[in-house]
N, CA, C, O and the ligand as a Tripos MOL2 file, in Angstrom:
@<TRIPOS>MOLECULE
protein
  305   303    77     0     0
PROTEIN
NO_CHARGES

@<TRIPOS>ATOM
      1 N          69.7590  113.3420  141.4110 N.3       1 MET1
      2 CA         70.6070  113.5390  140.2630 C.3       1 MET1
      3 C          69.9120  113.0210  139.0210 C.2       1 MET1
      4 O          69.4850  111.8660  138.9950 O.2       1 MET1
      5 N          69.7900  113.8260  138.0110 N.am      2 SER2
      6 CA         69.0780  113.4240  136.7800 C.3       2 SER2
      7 C          70.0450  112.7340  135.8280 C.2       2 SER2
      8 O          71.2400  113.0270  135.7950 O.2       2 SER2
      9 N          69.4870  111.8100  135.0580 N.am      3 PRO3
     10 CA         70.3510  111.1450  134.0750 C.3       3 PRO3
     11 C          70.8070  112.1400  133.0000 C.2       3 PRO3
     12 O          70.0730  113.0510  132.6190 O.2       3 PRO3
     13 N          71.9690  111.9470  132.5520 N.am      4 ARG4
     14 CA         72.5350  112.8350  131.5510 C.3       4 ARG4
     15 C          72.6660  112.0950  130.2200 C.2       4 ARG4
     16 O          73.2880  111.0350  130.1480 O.2       4 ARG4
     17 N          72.0960  112.6450  129.2040 N.am      5 ALA5
     18 CA         72.2110  112.0240  127.8830 C.3       5 ALA5
     19 C          73.5520  112.3670  127.2700 C.2       5 ALA5
     20 O          74.0320  113.4980  127.3560 O.2       5 ALA5
     21 N          74.1300  111.3840  126.6630 N.am      6 VAL6
     22 CA         75.3940  111.6090  125.9550 C.3       6 VAL6
     23 C          75.1320  111.4680  124.4680 C.2       6 VAL6
     24 O          74.7550  110.3990  123.9870 O.2       6 VAL6
     25 N          75.3340  112.5450  123.7570 N.am      7 TYR7
     26 CA         75.1390  112.5190  122.3210 C.3       7 TYR7
     27 C          76.4790  112.4340  121.6370 C.2       7 TYR7
     28 O          77.3960  113.2150  121.8900 O.2       7 TYR7
     29 N          76.5560  111.4650  120.7680 N.am      8 ARG8
     30 CA         77.7660  111.3370  119.9750 C.3       8 ARG8
     31 C          77.4060  111.4730  118.5250 C.2       8 ARG8
     32 O          76.4070  110.9120  118.0730 O.2       8 ARG8
     33 N          78.1780  112.1880  117.8110 N.am      9 HIS9
     34 CA         77.9590  112.3110  116.3750 C.3       9 HIS9
     35 C          79.2690  112.0130  115.6700 C.2       9 HIS9
     36 O          80.2490  112.7490  115.7820 O.2       9 HIS9
     37 N          79.2500  110.9380  114.9600 N.am     10 ALA10
     38 CA         80.4470  110.5840  114.2070 C.3      10 ALA10
     39 C          80.0900  110.5490  112.7240 C.2      10 ALA10
     40 O          79.0880  109.9490  112.3350 O.2      10 ALA10
     41 N          80.8900  111.1750  111.9220 N.am     11 THR11
     42 CA         80.6510  111.1720  110.4840 C.3      11 THR11
     43 C          81.0280  109.8200  109.9180 C.2      11 THR11
     44 O          82.1740  109.3910  110.0480 O.2      11 THR11
     45 N          80.0570  109.1290  109.2770 N.am     12 PRO12
     46 CA         80.3910  107.8510  108.6690 C.3      12 PRO12
     47 C          81.4930  108.0170  107.6130 C.2      12 PRO12
     48 O          81.5150  109.0010  106.8740 O.2      12 PRO12
     49 N          82.3730  107.0710  107.5580 N.am     13 THR13
     50 CA         83.4590  107.1520  106.5750 C.3      13 THR13
     51 C          83.5950  105.8230  105.8600 C.2      13 THR13
     52 O          83.1160  104.7870  106.3230 O.2      13 THR13
     53 N          84.2470  105.8800  104.7440 N.am     14 ILE14
     54 CA         84.5860  104.6870  104.0140 C.3      14 ILE14
     55 C          86.0050  104.8920  103.4880 C.2      14 ILE14
     56 O          86.3360  105.9440  102.9420 O.2      14 ILE14
     57 N          86.8290  103.8680  103.6640 N.am     15 ARG15
     58 CA         88.2470  104.0170  103.2880 C.3      15 ARG15
     59 C          88.7240  102.7780  102.5540 C.2      15 ARG15
     60 O          88.1400  101.7000  102.6660 O.2      15 ARG15
     61 N          89.7780  102.9540  101.8140 N.am     16 HIS16
     62 CA         90.4090  101.8460  101.1240 C.3      16 HIS16
     63 C          90.8920  100.8340  102.1560 C.2      16 HIS16
     64 O          91.5090  101.2110  103.1530 O.2      16 HIS16
     65 N          90.6210   99.5670  101.9290 N.am     17 ALA17
     66 CA         91.0680   98.5000  102.8130 C.3      17 ALA17
     67 C          92.1700   97.7260  102.1160 C.2      17 ALA17
     68 O          91.8790   96.8230  101.3310 O.2      17 ALA17
     69 N          93.4210   98.0520  102.3800 N.am     18 PRO18
     70 CA         94.5250   97.4430  101.6200 C.3      18 PRO18
     71 C          94.6030   95.9390  101.7480 C.2      18 PRO18
     72 O          95.1270   95.2690  100.8590 O.2      18 PRO18
     73 N          94.0910   95.3980  102.8380 N.am     19 GLU19
     74 CA         94.1410   93.9590  103.0190 C.3      19 GLU19
     75 C          93.3040   93.2090  101.9770 C.2      19 GLU19
     76 O          93.5160   92.0180  101.7510 O.2      19 GLU19
     77 N          92.3570   93.9040  101.3450 N.am     20 GLY20
     78 CA         91.5090   93.2640  100.3310 C.3      20 GLY20
     79 C          92.1670   93.2130   98.9590 C.2      20 GLY20
     80 O          91.7220   92.4700   98.0840 O.2      20 GLY20
     81 N          93.2120   93.9870   98.7670 N.am     21 GLY21
     82 CA         93.8830   94.0120   97.4720 C.3      21 GLY21
     83 C          93.1870   94.8740   96.4470 C.2      21 GLY21
     84 O          92.1140   95.4220   96.6980 O.2      21 GLY21
     85 N          93.8140   94.9900   95.2800 N.am     22 VAL22
     86 CA         93.2830   95.7580   94.1540 C.3      22 VAL22
     87 C          93.2220   94.8250   92.9540 C.2      22 VAL22
     88 O          94.1380   94.0360   92.7200 O.2      22 VAL22
     89 N          92.1370   94.9220   92.1970 N.am     23 THR23
     90 CA         91.9570   94.0570   91.0330 C.3      23 THR23
     91 C          91.9160   94.9020   89.7640 C.2      23 THR23
     92 O          91.2610   95.9430   89.7220 O.2      23 THR23
     93 N          92.6170   94.4470   88.7350 N.am     24 HIS24
     94 CA         92.6490   95.1320   87.4440 C.3      24 HIS24
     95 C          92.0270   94.2150   86.3950 C.2      24 HIS24
     96 O          92.2970   93.0140   86.3740 O.2      24 HIS24
     97 N          91.1940   94.7860   85.5260 N.am     25 GLU25
     98 CA         90.5820   94.0150   84.4490 C.3      25 GLU25
     99 C          90.4800   94.9220   83.2130 C.2      25 GLU25
    100 O          90.2700   96.1290   83.3320 O.2      25 GLU25
    101 N          90.6320   94.3240   82.0390 N.am     26 THR26
    102 CA         90.5100   95.0440   80.7780 C.3      26 THR26
    103 C          89.5360   94.2960   79.8750 C.2      26 THR26
    104 O          89.6190   93.0770   79.7230 O.2      26 THR26
    105 N          88.6120   95.0480   79.2770 N.am     27 PHE27
    106 CA         87.5770   94.4670   78.4250 C.3      27 PHE27
    107 C          87.6470   95.1020   77.0410 C.2      27 PHE27
    108 O          87.7560   96.3240   76.9340 O.2      27 PHE27
    109 N          87.5890   94.3200   76.0070 N.am     28 CYS28
    110 CA         87.4630   94.8340   74.6460 C.3      28 CYS28
    111 C          86.0320   95.3680   74.4710 C.2      28 CYS28
    112 O          85.0640   94.7110   74.8560 O.2      28 CYS28
    113 N          85.9160   96.5620   73.8880 N.am     29 VAL29
    114 CA         84.5770   97.1600   73.7350 C.3      29 VAL29
    115 C          84.0340   97.0300   72.3100 C.2      29 VAL29
    116 O          82.9590   97.5580   72.0240 O.2      29 VAL29
    117 N          84.7290   96.3570   71.4260 N.am     30 THR30
    118 CA         84.2030   96.1400   70.0880 C.3      30 THR30
    119 C          82.9350   95.2890   70.1680 C.2      30 THR30
    120 O          82.9250   94.2380   70.8090 O.2      30 THR30
    121 N          81.8950   95.7380   69.5270 N.am     31 ALA31
    122 CA         80.6060   95.0570   69.5860 C.3      31 ALA31
    123 C          80.7270   93.5960   69.1950 C.2      31 ALA31
    124 O          81.2920   93.2690   68.1510 O.2      31 ALA31
    125 N          80.2010   92.7270   70.0260 N.am     32 GLY32
    126 CA         80.1800   91.3140   69.7440 C.3      32 GLY32
    127 C          81.4520   90.5720   70.0690 C.2      32 GLY32
    128 O          81.5020   89.3590   69.8670 O.2      32 GLY32
    129 N          82.4820   91.2290   70.5590 N.am     33 CYS33
    130 CA         83.7560   90.5580   70.8420 C.3      33 CYS33
    131 C          83.7150   89.8490   72.1960 C.2      33 CYS33
    132 O          83.7760   88.6220   72.2700 O.2      33 CYS33
    133 N          83.6110   90.6360   73.2550 N.am     34 GLY34
    134 CA         83.5380   90.0420   74.5950 C.3      34 GLY34
    135 C          84.8560   89.5810   75.1630 C.2      34 GLY34
    136 O          84.8800   88.9570   76.2240 O.2      34 GLY34
    137 N          85.9730   89.8720   74.4800 N.am     35 ASP35
    138 CA         87.2810   89.4400   74.9960 C.3      35 ASP35
    139 C          87.6330   90.2340   76.2470 C.2      35 ASP35
    140 O          87.3480   91.4290   76.3330 O.2      35 ASP35
    141 N          88.2390   89.5800   77.1970 N.am     36 GLU36
    142 CA         88.6020   90.2380   78.4420 C.3      36 GLU36
    143 C          89.8200   89.5710   79.0580 C.2      36 GLU36
    144 O          90.1540   88.4260   78.7570 O.2      36 GLU36
    145 N          90.4630   90.3210   79.9240 N.am     37 SER37
    146 CA         91.7080   89.8290   80.5470 C.3      37 SER37
    147 C          91.4510   88.8740   81.6960 C.2      37 SER37
    148 O          92.3020   88.0430   82.0120 O.2      37 SER37
    149 N          90.3070   88.9800   82.3160 N.am     38 GLY38
    150 CA         90.0970   88.2990   83.5830 C.3      38 GLY38
    151 C          90.6640   89.1770   84.6920 C.2      38 GLY38
    152 O          91.4140   90.1170   84.4290 O.2      38 GLY38
    153 N          90.3060   88.8710   85.9090 N.am     39 ALA39
    154 CA         90.7640   89.6650   87.0470 C.3      39 ALA39
    155 C          92.2030   89.3410   87.3630 C.2      39 ALA39
    156 O          92.5670   88.1750   87.5160 O.2      39 ALA39
    157 N          93.0310   90.3800   87.4620 N.am     40 ARG40
    158 CA         94.4530   90.2110   87.7400 C.3      40 ARG40
    159 C          94.8710   91.1250   88.8790 C.2      40 ARG40
    160 O          94.2310   92.1410   89.1490 O.2      40 ARG40
    161 N          95.9170   90.7570   89.5190 N.am     41 GLY41
    162 CA         96.4200   91.5490   90.6370 C.3      41 GLY41
    163 C          97.3220   92.6860   90.2110 C.2      41 GLY41
    164 O          97.6060   93.5800   91.0080 O.2      41 GLY41
    165 N          97.7830   92.6700   88.9530 N.am     42 GLU42
    166 CA         98.6880   93.7170   88.4660 C.3      42 GLU42
    167 C          98.1170   94.3190   87.1950 C.2      42 GLU42
    168 O          97.5710   93.6030   86.3560 O.2      42 GLU42
    169 N          98.2420   95.6400   87.0480 N.am     43 GLN43
    170 CA         97.7100   96.3180   85.8640 C.3      43 GLN43
    171 C          98.3660   95.8070   84.5900 C.2      43 GLN43
    172 O          97.6870   95.5980   83.5860 O.2      43 GLN43
    173 N          99.6740   95.6050   84.6200 N.am     44 ALA44
    174 CA        100.3700   95.1630   83.4100 C.3      44 ALA44
    175 C          99.8260   93.8130   82.9400 C.2      44 ALA44
    176 O          99.6790   93.5840   81.7390 O.2      44 ALA44
    177 N          99.5330   92.9360   83.8680 N.am     45 ALA45
    178 CA         99.0010   91.6310   83.4970 C.3      45 ALA45
    179 C          97.6030   91.7550   82.9030 C.2      45 ALA45
    180 O          97.2360   90.9970   82.0060 O.2      45 ALA45
    181 N          96.8220   92.7150   83.4060 N.am     46 ALA46
    182 CA         95.4450   92.8780   82.9310 C.3      46 ALA46
    183 C          95.3440   93.5360   81.5730 C.2      46 ALA46
    184 O          94.3640   93.3210   80.8600 O.2      46 ALA46
    185 N          96.3200   94.3270   81.1990 N.am     47 GLN47
    186 CA         96.1960   95.0320   79.9150 C.3      47 GLN47
    187 C          97.2640   94.6190   78.9050 C.2      47 GLN47
    188 O          97.2760   95.1270   77.7840 O.2      47 GLN47
    189 N          98.1390   93.7270   79.2740 N.am     48 GLY48
    190 CA         99.2090   93.3160   78.3790 C.3      48 GLY48
    191 C          98.7050   92.6510   77.1080 C.2      48 GLY48
    192 O          99.3540   92.7390   76.0650 O.2      48 GLY48
    193 N          97.5690   91.9950   77.1810 N.am     49 TRP49
    194 CA         97.0350   91.2990   76.0090 C.3      49 TRP49
    195 C          96.4440   92.2710   74.9890 C.2      49 TRP49
    196 O          96.3340   91.9280   73.8120 O.2      49 TRP49
    197 N          96.0610   93.4800   75.4170 N.am     50 ALA50
    198 CA         95.3360   94.4060   74.5330 C.3      50 ALA50
    199 C          96.1180   94.7890   73.2680 C.2      50 ALA50
    200 O          95.5360   94.7350   72.1850 O.2      50 ALA50
    201 N          97.3840   95.1680   73.3380 N.am     51 PRO51
    202 CA         98.0910   95.4990   72.0970 C.3      51 PRO51
    203 C          98.2390   94.2980   71.1620 C.2      51 PRO51
    204 O          98.1150   94.4430   69.9460 O.2      51 PRO51
    205 N          98.5000   93.1250   71.7160 N.am     52 ARG52
    206 CA         98.6000   91.9360   70.8570 C.3      52 ARG52
    207 C          97.2610   91.6590   70.1900 C.2      52 ARG52
    208 O          97.1900   91.3540   69.0000 O.2      52 ARG52
    209 N          96.2060   91.7730   70.9840 N.am     53 ARG53
    210 CA         94.8520   91.5420   70.4710 C.3      53 ARG53
    211 C          94.5280   92.5680   69.3860 C.2      53 ARG53
    212 O          93.9700   92.2150   68.3470 O.2      53 ARG53
    213 N          94.8730   93.8260   69.6190 N.am     54 ALA54
    214 CA         94.6110   94.8840   68.6330 C.3      54 ALA54
    215 C          95.3370   94.5900   67.3170 C.2      54 ALA54
    216 O          94.8000   94.8160   66.2330 O.2      54 ALA54
    217 N          96.5710   94.0810   67.4360 N.am     55 GLY55
    218 CA         97.3340   93.7780   66.2300 C.3      55 GLY55
    219 C          96.7010   92.6630   65.4230 C.2      55 GLY55
    220 O          96.7400   92.6920   64.1930 O.2      55 GLY55
    221 N          96.1200   91.6860   66.0910 N.am     56 ARG56
    222 CA         95.5040   90.5380   65.3820 C.3      56 ARG56
    223 C          94.1010   90.8450   64.8770 C.2      56 ARG56
    224 O          93.7140   90.3790   63.8050 O.2      56 ARG56
    225 N          93.3330   91.6270   65.6400 N.am     57 THR57
    226 CA         91.9100   91.7830   65.3430 C.3      57 THR57
    227 C          91.5130   93.1770   64.8910 C.2      57 THR57
    228 O          90.4650   93.3470   64.2670 O.2      57 THR57
    229 N          92.3350   94.1830   65.1970 N.am     58 GLY58
    230 CA         91.9360   95.5700   64.9200 C.3      58 GLY58
    231 C          91.0460   96.1370   66.0040 C.2      58 GLY58
    232 O          90.5750   97.2680   65.8900 O.2      58 GLY58
    233 N          90.8090   95.3660   67.0590 N.am     59 HIS59
    234 CA         90.0090   95.8560   68.1730 C.3      59 HIS59
    235 C          90.9390   96.6530   69.0730 C.2      59 HIS59
    236 O          91.6430   96.0850   69.9070 O.2      59 HIS59
    237 N          90.9420   97.9770   68.9020 N.am     60 ASP60
    238 CA         91.9710   98.7630   69.5690 C.3      60 ASP60
    239 C          91.4700   99.6260   70.7330 C.2      60 ASP60
    240 O          92.2270  100.4300   71.2760 O.2      60 ASP60
    241 N          90.2150   99.4660   71.1120 N.am     61 VAL61
    242 CA         89.6970  100.2270   72.2510 C.3      61 VAL61
    243 C          89.2480   99.2570   73.3330 C.2      61 VAL61
    244 O          88.5010   98.3140   73.0740 O.2      61 VAL61
    245 N          89.7190   99.5100   74.5490 N.am     62 SER62
    246 CA         89.3970   98.6620   75.6890 C.3      62 SER62
    247 C          88.8260   99.5160   76.8080 C.2      62 SER62
    248 O          88.9960  100.7350   76.8370 O.2      62 SER62
    249 N          88.1660   98.8640   77.7000 N.am     63 ARG63
    250 CA         87.6720   99.5080   78.9210 C.3      63 ARG63
    251 C          88.4270   98.8880   80.0820 C.2      63 ARG63
    252 O          88.4720   97.6650   80.2140 O.2      63 ARG63
    253 N          89.0200   99.7250   80.9250 N.am     64 ARG64
    254 CA         89.7960   99.2170   82.0420 C.3      64 ARG64
    255 C          89.0480   99.4590   83.3390 C.2      64 ARG64
    256 O          88.4980  100.5360   83.5670 O.2      64 ARG64
    257 N          89.0370   98.4520   84.1740 N.am     65 PHE65
    258 CA         88.4340   98.5470   85.4950 C.3      65 PHE65
    259 C          89.5150   98.3430   86.5430 C.2      65 PHE65
    260 O          90.3230   97.4190   86.4530 O.2      65 PHE65
    261 N          89.5160   99.2050   87.5200 N.am     66 VAL66
    262 CA         90.3540   99.0170   88.7040 C.3      66 VAL66
    263 C          89.4270   99.0280   89.9000 C.2      66 VAL66
    264 O          88.7290  100.0150   90.1270 O.2      66 VAL66
    265 N          89.4050   97.9840   90.6480 N.am     67 THR67
    266 CA         88.5380   97.9090   91.8090 C.3      67 THR67
    267 C          89.3620   97.6180   93.0600 C.2      67 THR67
    268 O          90.3910   96.9430   93.0190 O.2      67 THR67
    269 N          88.8690   98.1540   94.1660 N.am     68 ASP68
    270 CA         89.5300   97.8810   95.4350 C.3      68 ASP68
    271 C          88.4890   97.4380   96.4480 C.2      68 ASP68
    272 O          87.3090   97.2920   96.1290 O.2      68 ASP68
    273 N          88.9390   97.2320   97.6450 N.am     69 HIS69
    274 CA         88.0200   96.8890   98.7280 C.3      69 HIS69
    275 C          87.9720   98.0850   99.6740 C.2      69 HIS69
    276 O          88.9420   98.8300   99.8100 O.2      69 HIS69
    277 N          86.8500   98.2460  100.3060 N.am     70 ALA70
    278 CA         86.6640   99.3820  101.1980 C.3      70 ALA70
    279 C          86.0560   98.9210  102.5120 C.2      70 ALA70
    280 O          85.2740   97.9730  102.5700 O.2      70 ALA70
    281 N          86.4430   99.6220  103.5530 N.am     71 GLU71
    282 CA         85.8880   99.3540  104.8710 C.3      71 GLU71
    283 C          85.1390  100.5930  105.3200 C.2      71 GLU71
    284 O          85.6710  101.7010  105.2540 O.2      71 GLU71
    285 N          83.9210  100.4170  105.7730 N.am     72 ALA72
    286 CA         83.0910  101.5570  106.2040 C.3      72 ALA72
    287 C          82.9200  101.5400  107.7130 C.2      72 ALA72
    288 O          82.8690  100.4860  108.3460 O.2      72 ALA72
    289 N          82.8330  102.7360  108.2620 N.am     73 THR73
    290 CA         82.4320  102.8360  109.6660 C.3      73 THR73
    291 C          80.9200  102.6700  109.7060 C.2      73 THR73
    292 O          80.2370  102.9050  108.7080 O.2      73 THR73
    293 N          80.4160  102.2800  110.8210 N.am     74 ARG74
    294 CA         78.9690  102.0680  110.9530 C.3      74 ARG74
    295 C          78.2610  103.3650  111.2990 C.2      74 ARG74
    296 O          78.6120  104.0370  112.2680 O.2      74 ARG74
    297 N          77.2530  103.7140  110.4920 N.am     75 ALA75
    298 CA         76.4520  104.8890  110.7880 C.3      75 ALA75
    299 C          75.4610  104.5200  111.8870 C.2      75 ALA75
    300 O          74.9150  103.4170  111.8870 O.2      75 ALA75
    301 N          75.2300  105.4280  112.8120 N.am     76 GLU76
    302 CA         74.3080  105.1670  113.9290 C.3      76 GLU76
    303 C          72.9270  105.6610  113.6270 C.2      76 GLU76
    304 O          72.0270  105.5230  114.4560 O.2      76 GLU76
    305 ZN         87.8800   92.5060   70.8090 Zn       77 ZN77
@<TRIPOS>BOND
     1     1     2 1
     2     2     3 1
     3     3     4 2
     4     3     5 am
     5     5     6 1
     6     6     7 1
     7     7     8 2
     8     7     9 am
     9     9    10 1
    10    10    11 1
    11    11    12 2
    12    11    13 am
    13    13    14 1
    14    14    15 1
    15    15    16 2
    16    15    17 am
    17    17    18 1
    18    18    19 1
    19    19    20 2
    20    19    21 am
    21    21    22 1
    22    22    23 1
    23    23    24 2
    24    23    25 am
    25    25    26 1
    26    26    27 1
    27    27    28 2
    28    27    29 am
    29    29    30 1
    30    30    31 1
    31    31    32 2
    32    31    33 am
    33    33    34 1
    34    34    35 1
    35    35    36 2
    36    35    37 am
    37    37    38 1
    38    38    39 1
    39    39    40 2
    40    39    41 am
    41    41    42 1
    42    42    43 1
    43    43    44 2
    44    43    45 am
    45    45    46 1
    46    46    47 1
    47    47    48 2
    48    47    49 am
    49    49    50 1
    50    50    51 1
    51    51    52 2
    52    51    53 am
    53    53    54 1
    54    54    55 1
    55    55    56 2
    56    55    57 am
    57    57    58 1
    58    58    59 1
    59    59    60 2
    60    59    61 am
    61    61    62 1
    62    62    63 1
    63    63    64 2
    64    63    65 am
    65    65    66 1
    66    66    67 1
    67    67    68 2
    68    67    69 am
    69    69    70 1
    70    70    71 1
    71    71    72 2
    72    71    73 am
    73    73    74 1
    74    74    75 1
    75    75    76 2
    76    75    77 am
    77    77    78 1
    78    78    79 1
    79    79    80 2
    80    79    81 am
    81    81    82 1
    82    82    83 1
    83    83    84 2
    84    83    85 am
    85    85    86 1
    86    86    87 1
    87    87    88 2
    88    87    89 am
    89    89    90 1
    90    90    91 1
    91    91    92 2
    92    91    93 am
    93    93    94 1
    94    94    95 1
    95    95    96 2
    96    95    97 am
    97    97    98 1
    98    98    99 1
    99    99   100 2
   100    99   101 am
   101   101   102 1
   102   102   103 1
   103   103   104 2
   104   103   105 am
   105   105   106 1
   106   106   107 1
   107   107   108 2
   108   107   109 am
   109   109   110 1
   110   110   111 1
   111   111   112 2
   112   111   113 am
   113   113   114 1
   114   114   115 1
   115   115   116 2
   116   115   117 am
   117   117   118 1
   118   118   119 1
   119   119   120 2
   120   119   121 am
   121   121   122 1
   122   122   123 1
   123   123   124 2
   124   123   125 am
   125   125   126 1
   126   126   127 1
   127   127   128 2
   128   127   129 am
   129   129   130 1
   130   130   131 1
   131   131   132 2
   132   131   133 am
   133   133   134 1
   134   134   135 1
   135   135   136 2
   136   135   137 am
   137   137   138 1
   138   138   139 1
   139   139   140 2
   140   139   141 am
   141   141   142 1
   142   142   143 1
   143   143   144 2
   144   143   145 am
   145   145   146 1
   146   146   147 1
   147   147   148 2
   148   147   149 am
   149   149   150 1
   150   150   151 1
   151   151   152 2
   152   151   153 am
   153   153   154 1
   154   154   155 1
   155   155   156 2
   156   155   157 am
   157   157   158 1
   158   158   159 1
   159   159   160 2
   160   159   161 am
   161   161   162 1
   162   162   163 1
   163   163   164 2
   164   163   165 am
   165   165   166 1
   166   166   167 1
   167   167   168 2
   168   167   169 am
   169   169   170 1
   170   170   171 1
   171   171   172 2
   172   171   173 am
   173   173   174 1
   174   174   175 1
   175   175   176 2
   176   175   177 am
   177   177   178 1
   178   178   179 1
   179   179   180 2
   180   179   181 am
   181   181   182 1
   182   182   183 1
   183   183   184 2
   184   183   185 am
   185   185   186 1
   186   186   187 1
   187   187   188 2
   188   187   189 am
   189   189   190 1
   190   190   191 1
   191   191   192 2
   192   191   193 am
   193   193   194 1
   194   194   195 1
   195   195   196 2
   196   195   197 am
   197   197   198 1
   198   198   199 1
   199   199   200 2
   200   199   201 am
   201   201   202 1
   202   202   203 1
   203   203   204 2
   204   203   205 am
   205   205   206 1
   206   206   207 1
   207   207   208 2
   208   207   209 am
   209   209   210 1
   210   210   211 1
   211   211   212 2
   212   211   213 am
   213   213   214 1
   214   214   215 1
   215   215   216 2
   216   215   217 am
   217   217   218 1
   218   218   219 1
   219   219   220 2
   220   219   221 am
   221   221   222 1
   222   222   223 1
   223   223   224 2
   224   223   225 am
   225   225   226 1
   226   226   227 1
   227   227   228 2
   228   227   229 am
   229   229   230 1
   230   230   231 1
   231   231   232 2
   232   231   233 am
   233   233   234 1
   234   234   235 1
   235   235   236 2
   236   235   237 am
   237   237   238 1
   238   238   239 1
   239   239   240 2
   240   239   241 am
   241   241   242 1
   242   242   243 1
   243   243   244 2
   244   243   245 am
   245   245   246 1
   246   246   247 1
   247   247   248 2
   248   247   249 am
   249   249   250 1
   250   250   251 1
   251   251   252 2
   252   251   253 am
   253   253   254 1
   254   254   255 1
   255   255   256 2
   256   255   257 am
   257   257   258 1
   258   258   259 1
   259   259   260 2
   260   259   261 am
   261   261   262 1
   262   262   263 1
   263   263   264 2
   264   263   265 am
   265   265   266 1
   266   266   267 1
   267   267   268 2
   268   267   269 am
   269   269   270 1
   270   270   271 1
   271   271   272 2
   272   271   273 am
   273   273   274 1
   274   274   275 1
   275   275   276 2
   276   275   277 am
   277   277   278 1
   278   278   279 1
   279   279   280 2
   280   279   281 am
   281   281   282 1
   282   282   283 1
   283   283   284 2
   284   283   285 am
   285   285   286 1
   286   286   287 1
   287   287   288 2
   288   287   289 am
   289   289   290 1
   290   290   291 1
   291   291   292 2
   292   291   293 am
   293   293   294 1
   294   294   295 1
   295   295   296 2
   296   295   297 am
   297   297   298 1
   298   298   299 1
   299   299   300 2
   300   299   301 am
   301   301   302 1
   302   302   303 1
   303   303   304 2
@<TRIPOS>SUBSTRUCTURE
     1 MET1         2 RESIDUE 1 A MET
     2 SER2         6 RESIDUE 1 A SER
     3 PRO3        10 RESIDUE 1 A PRO
     4 ARG4        14 RESIDUE 1 A ARG
     5 ALA5        18 RESIDUE 1 A ALA
     6 VAL6        22 RESIDUE 1 A VAL
     7 TYR7        26 RESIDUE 1 A TYR
     8 ARG8        30 RESIDUE 1 A ARG
     9 HIS9        34 RESIDUE 1 A HIS
    10 ALA10       38 RESIDUE 1 A ALA
    11 THR11       42 RESIDUE 1 A THR
    12 PRO12       46 RESIDUE 1 A PRO
    13 THR13       50 RESIDUE 1 A THR
    14 ILE14       54 RESIDUE 1 A ILE
    15 ARG15       58 RESIDUE 1 A ARG
    16 HIS16       62 RESIDUE 1 A HIS
    17 ALA17       66 RESIDUE 1 A ALA
    18 PRO18       70 RESIDUE 1 A PRO
    19 GLU19       74 RESIDUE 1 A GLU
    20 GLY20       78 RESIDUE 1 A GLY
    21 GLY21       82 RESIDUE 1 A GLY
    22 VAL22       86 RESIDUE 1 A VAL
    23 THR23       90 RESIDUE 1 A THR
    24 HIS24       94 RESIDUE 1 A HIS
    25 GLU25       98 RESIDUE 1 A GLU
    26 THR26      102 RESIDUE 1 A THR
    27 PHE27      106 RESIDUE 1 A PHE
    28 CYS28      110 RESIDUE 1 A CYS
    29 VAL29      114 RESIDUE 1 A VAL
    30 THR30      118 RESIDUE 1 A THR
    31 ALA31      122 RESIDUE 1 A ALA
    32 GLY32      126 RESIDUE 1 A GLY
    33 CYS33      130 RESIDUE 1 A CYS
    34 GLY34      134 RESIDUE 1 A GLY
    35 ASP35      138 RESIDUE 1 A ASP
    36 GLU36      142 RESIDUE 1 A GLU
    37 SER37      146 RESIDUE 1 A SER
    38 GLY38      150 RESIDUE 1 A GLY
    39 ALA39      154 RESIDUE 1 A ALA
    40 ARG40      158 RESIDUE 1 A ARG
    41 GLY41      162 RESIDUE 1 A GLY
    42 GLU42      166 RESIDUE 1 A GLU
    43 GLN43      170 RESIDUE 1 A GLN
    44 ALA44      174 RESIDUE 1 A ALA
    45 ALA45      178 RESIDUE 1 A ALA
    46 ALA46      182 RESIDUE 1 A ALA
    47 GLN47      186 RESIDUE 1 A GLN
    48 GLY48      190 RESIDUE 1 A GLY
    49 TRP49      194 RESIDUE 1 A TRP
    50 ALA50      198 RESIDUE 1 A ALA
    51 PRO51      202 RESIDUE 1 A PRO
    52 ARG52      206 RESIDUE 1 A ARG
    53 ARG53      210 RESIDUE 1 A ARG
    54 ALA54      214 RESIDUE 1 A ALA
    55 GLY55      218 RESIDUE 1 A GLY
    56 ARG56      222 RESIDUE 1 A ARG
    57 THR57      226 RESIDUE 1 A THR
    58 GLY58      230 RESIDUE 1 A GLY
    59 HIS59      234 RESIDUE 1 A HIS
    60 ASP60      238 RESIDUE 1 A ASP
    61 VAL61      242 RESIDUE 1 A VAL
    62 SER62      246 RESIDUE 1 A SER
    63 ARG63      250 RESIDUE 1 A ARG
    64 ARG64      254 RESIDUE 1 A ARG
    65 PHE65      258 RESIDUE 1 A PHE
    66 VAL66      262 RESIDUE 1 A VAL
    67 THR67      266 RESIDUE 1 A THR
    68 ASP68      270 RESIDUE 1 A ASP
    69 HIS69      274 RESIDUE 1 A HIS
    70 ALA70      278 RESIDUE 1 A ALA
    71 GLU71      282 RESIDUE 1 A GLU
    72 ALA72      286 RESIDUE 1 A ALA
    73 THR73      290 RESIDUE 1 A THR
    74 ARG74      294 RESIDUE 1 A ARG
    75 ALA75      298 RESIDUE 1 A ALA
    76 GLU76      302 RESIDUE 1 A GLU
    77 ZN77       305 GROUP 0 **** ****
């Protein structure tokens, strides 16, 4: 009896890992400002400062980051 090779082909995947949570951050993009919200667990908390900041400084454009965690299957 000859040995039989078993070929497996699995497509590597990457998926959102809810256990890692989601982080929201907002950054002022006015040159030389550098103001930012810091990492927050809620979008409202991360961007709530932007309108108040815009009213005081005139810096009215922000960059928003939303990041999550991901779990990948192992490629063979
Ligand atoms: Zn600013």
